N, C-alpha and C positions, 0 to 999 in steps of 0.2 A: 305602468307605461302610459304615456300620453297617446293621444290620437295619432294614427299613422298619416293623417292629412298634412302634418307638418313635414317640410322638406328636411330630411335627416342631414344632408350635406350642408345646408344653410345653418342648421343647429350646431353641427360640428365646427363649422367656421366661427360661429359666434362664441361657442364654448372655448375654443382654442384661444381666441383673443381675450376672453374674460377670465378663464380659469387656468390657463397653462402655467402662468407664473406662480399662482397659489399652489397648484398641484406639485410643481417642482420644489417649491420651498418646503412644503409639507414633507415630501419624500427625503429631501436633504436633511431635514431635522430628524426624521425617523432612521434613515440609513447611514447618514454621515458621509455619503459619497455623491458628489455633484454629478459626475459623468453617468453613474448608474441611474440616478434620479431622472436626469434629462432623457436618457435612452428609454427608460420605462414609461415615462409620460408620452413620448413619441409613439411607442408601441401601443399604448392605450388608445391614442387617437386613431391610429391605423385600424385597430380592432373596432373602434366605434364606427368608422366608415364602412367596415365590413358587416357589422352586426346590426346597427340601427336601421338601415333600410328594410331589413327582413323582419326584425322584431319590434321595431318602433323605438322612439326616443324615450329614455327613462324619465321619470318625474324629476329627478335631480341629476342632470347630466354631469355637473362638476364633481359631485360625490362619486358618481359612477366612474369617471375618468381617474380620480384619485385612488379609488379602491382597486380598479383594474391595474393601474400602474404599480401600486404597492404589491399586489399579488405577482405581477410579472417580475418585479425586482427581487422578491423573496424567492421565486423560482430560479432566477439567475444566480442568486447567492448559493442556493442549495446545489445547483449544478456545478458551480465553481468548487464548492467544498467537496462534493463527491469526486470531481475530477482530481483534485489535489490528493485526496485519500487514495484513489486508485493509482495515481502516479507513484505515490510513496510505496504502496504495496508492490507495484511492478519493479521499483528500484530494489526493494528488499528481496523480492523473488530472484532478480538478476544477480544480486550479491550472493544469495544462497546457492544459486546454480553455479556461479563461478567458483565458490568455495567447494562445492561437491565435485566439480571437475578437477580442481587442484588436488583434492584428497584422492580421487579416483586415479589420477595420474601418479600420485605418490605411492599408492599401494599396488599399482599394476604389476611391478616386478615380484610381489609377494603372493600373488594369486596362486591357487592350487595348480600344480603342474609346472610352475615356473621356478621352484626351488626343490632341493632334495627332500625326499620323504625320509625323515629322520629314523622312523621305526623300521621301514622296509630296507633302506639302503645302508643302514648303519653309518650314516654320515655324522661327522663331528659338527654339532651345532655351533660350537664356539667360533667357527670360521664364518658363520652366517651373520653374526651380530657384530657391531662395533664394540670396542673395548669397554666403554662406559655401560652399554646395555648389558653386555655379558657379565660385568661386575655386579650390576644390580640384580640380574637374574640369579646369580650364584648366592648373593647375599640374602635374597628373598627365600631361596631354597634352604639356606642355612637357618633362617628364622623359623620356617614352617616345617622343616624336615631335618632337624639337626642330627639324627641318627640314621639318615638315609633309609627310612622305612619303606619308601616307595621304590623298591628294588626293581620293579618292572620297568621303570624308566631309567635304564642303565646307560642311556646315551648322554645324559648330563652327568658329568663326573661328580663324585662326592664333594659336597660343599666345603670350601675353605672360607673361614670367616673373612668377610670383606666389608669395610666400612662404606656405607652408602654416601655418595656425594650429594650435597644439597642442591 
């Protein structure tokens, strides 16, 4: 840092006239974004006006401005990237929540207590399922219990071979 006897505001004014174009050009080359480069350089000059009176003017003010502007631009890019990632996560979470609500609404009629207890009430389960589901259940029973070994489950009638629909 140079001596604090130098007027920091005058130095910032001089550096702005001499180095602002070079700093913006450097950042455009590094970042590839004209607007971001200009905003970052402007923020760097504001930081210089806030910092230099207290800490003194650096030995190479142009390099300080360019480095500070580059760091500000990198911070802004990181914030944008983080924001985009969080927005994507929130969208996915909202989609999952909507899907869960749809599934919950679909299975609500089938929750415990909402349909007959097949074992205790001796209800016929074939009336509970649609025809295609009942056909698949009986076909699966025929595959896994062709001789009706599980006699304890007498509420499902003995299986008649049924071809599974694809």
